[in-house]
Steps between C-alpha positions, in 0.01 A plus 500: 500500500127495606305813413471537118474206257305677227782504250568128559125419457480698176809314375346159583179582318703575182663158480375174371385255768696173520414390857752448772786256525582281804766238560666311778803263555534272810795268577341250739838413648542856630800562267530868428563648160540858381216716367629491133274211395178650637591823323540314180162328542310821553692683220384215261140622568583867450198566276255399778576808705515870414770656709280610798606237739732211566658319787652201663504307827791285611505254793819417689675826393589614852666202671706734718180651642270196470343539839413868461205657321626674183285812446533644150351852510411765242516852633388823325737738676701570814190575703347165419825331594517677835131413585551140393825453700345649810225250479736218417732554794218515742424136442810341333862461562673611184805280443598637153351762275616626155394610158398218282784466243402618151670567169465831307255431220352779288186294436402510869354838597322662785627240743432539872763463771551124536634374832518174686494428874590173664309491827376297793202576721569684827375361832290815529298390194463147632358638822274758333356240265517205742189340345647483150762281350822662372388467147160658576689801651703535178186488285333761714792729475531457118134602480552796726800636314348449154170659597616763752843632427487733195754420233620167660432151367634176643494279186688200638498373857615131515808327628786398275309620195442830320287663239642745238248679290420826327369679189679378186539190285588205727837443341590863565374472861715191538808687372417802720473293816807282395285188539764289327733561801262321745495120558163340571344150511163645374443790265171644376450790264240713332466731196207721544232633258272708726150523362257666742749624754803735452861389474695618802791372710302354788239346261766298316518118572592300688275586795635377830412448859726306747658238277209483249560658157234501225522568131174512298380514141138595451229693684322437828154628441402412852760745638246721679333207682845341577631828634207563737516135609866522587447822703306293749821307575729797526637517147487843333554531126689817407688420183210581257522173309300170527801280543546616861187309609651170373801538724299582811244224435778241480653621824163486670409157370838330523666661799214625712228242440738207446350376167707274280605634160233294307234605743598871473489482121169326516361782710644772271388333168222257590323293242152602389214371716402251231844355487517479881179298505661244270799446727546186711349555853801592702640737240152651449456580867848659516424714192166603633641603838783702351281675254244595770763591769722701268242654273671843529832358406388351160700653217300575188646595164779363277830446681812299522718532809838388626536510881848476647567415867795377704418134434410506138292627211136474395354557150123563500238580234142619508249213492430528125867575406467835324870578522785278384735321724763238412719287734812288445746290695858397452672312775442689828388825326138598440406785264174692457436767241228674284670351192681170436761701297607677814570176675694360193702818505682375815421126480504400132438130571260455794407145607132593507280794394136545584228762519329593823143389551229751593479540878747225572827615647849400390683440829882485508669469837852495639620163603496437875878479496522858369277656768714642781 
């Protein structure tokens, strides 16, 4: 799975660039629907990817294990599995473990061992890391496994949600993981066109940490600065792609530092200084403070992002909008996609359609009545 991507990289250089594709569907009432529609949305944008990465994240898919962390893990071989499981059982009570169900598909090759573990934190871990919250302990362990156990990658670590991703066209990855058999109130998806990084299983999108899942179209030219900045807070990037920093920055700003969604987006894609100076006083002071405080978190480069989390979905562009993003609504459903055609594939007559504004998030949340 991990060591040699040279053939995939050579293949990617020989194809025409069409940029990546991203999409999401949220039912704000919490009603769950199968993965068939999100597969149709991403298949509609087939030509925006090149077969070197695709994936899905679904929320609400494990109601029978909703209070347990669902670790989805890629393993190179039996030795990697043994080392990972030894680490896992030291700190977690494993309630259920199994292979992630897949379908035989000739288009999907060189797949790793794909397993999932439904776990809870042992008392031993709570005592050893007494100064940390439970979620902080999980984050620390995800970082330790991905950086320190050769041939093992935890690629999904939230509760009542899961990420399914790999090397292939997204519609093939969906069929491979039998995504249409899962029921979720929120789906996000990605079709990848890797440019300056290789296409490999761990580098496919979505990227996840706890219940955050990110899909991204574009390029984060500030990746080096962002990566070094995150290391100061215990986040270690090991997936060899710039999207990973977006996931960790959102976790840090929203969960660790308690910023609101709009404040976090203002920190990640702040206006230019000249624009800040023209703001009304209260807004100007906030923008100044965020830009100074979180200078290392600023994301440069063209990007559009969809962030999924247990309470909703966020669409987010760079501040000068160098990547496309459309949104639509019909009834209690909100749609986001790189192309309007992908939305109309599953919602032919939306009540409203609009384009995202640069640096201003589209925020779609579950109704309070839908939050358990």
